[in-house]
C-alpha positions in Angstrom: -97.5 10.5 143.0 -98.2 13.2 140.4 -100.9 12.8 137.9 -98.2 12.7 135.1 -96.5 9.8 136.7 -99.8 8.0 137.2 -100.5 8.4 133.4 -97.1 7.1 132.5 -97.6 4.0 134.8 -101.0 3.3 133.1 -99.5 3.7 129.6 -96.7 1.2 130.4 -99.4 -1.5 130.6 -101.0 -0.7 127.2 -100.4 -2.4 123.8 -99.2 -0.4 120.8 -102.7 0.1 119.5 -104.0 1.4 122.8 -100.9 3.7 123.0 -101.7 5.1 119.6 -105.3 5.9 120.7 -104.0 7.6 123.8 -101.6 9.7 121.7 -104.3 10.7 119.3 -106.6 11.7 122.1 -103.7 13.7 123.8 -103.1 15.5 120.5 -106.8 16.5 120.3 -106.8 17.7 123.9 -103.8 19.8 123.3 -105.3 21.3 120.2 -108.6 22.0 122.0 -106.9 23.6 125.0 -104.6 25.8 122.7 -107.6 27.1 120.7 -106.2 25.3 117.6 -109.0 22.8 117.3 -109.9 24.2 113.8 -106.3 23.2 112.8 -106.9 19.6 114.1 -107.5 17.4 111.1 -110.5 15.1 111.4 -111.1 12.6 108.6 -114.2 13.2 106.6 -116.0 9.9 105.8 -116.1 9.0 102.1 -119.4 8.6 100.2 -119.6 4.8 100.9 -119.1 5.3 104.6 -121.7 8.0 104.7 -124.2 5.8 102.8 -123.6 3.0 105.3 -124.1 5.4 108.3 -127.4 6.6 106.8 -128.5 2.9 106.2 -127.8 2.0 109.8 -129.7 5.1 111.1 -132.6 4.1 108.9 -132.5 0.5 110.1 -132.5 1.6 113.8 -135.5 3.8 113.3 -137.5 1.1 111.5 -136.2 -2.3 112.8 -139.4 -4.2 111.9 -138.7 -3.5 108.2 -135.5 -5.6 108.3 -134.8 -9.2 108.8 -133.4 -10.2 112.2 -131.7 -13.2 113.6 -131.9 -14.8 117.0 -128.4 -16.4 116.8 -125.2 -16.3 114.8 -125.8 -20.0 113.8 -129.1 -18.8 112.2 -127.1 -16.3 110.1 -124.5 -18.9 109.1 -127.3 -21.4 108.1 -128.7 -18.8 105.7 -125.3 -17.9 104.3 -124.5 -21.5 103.6 -127.8 -22.0 101.8 -126.8 -19.3 99.3 -123.4 -20.9 98.6 
């Protein structure tokens, strides 16, 4: 069986969301192999997303400075106290 046929067989078992992800990846690969990667549009995160990324990076470098939980129930109990 050719690789192309194998890929088609794999795709047949995917849901719509997974197929969209495969499609996006294939478009990226085609742009890369064609030397058109500069033309491939990548979304630039907005200011709020960039701020969240920076916060996560800061938290991962200094975890002792942030509150942590040992279970999801512990988080829920705290949330319910604030309600």
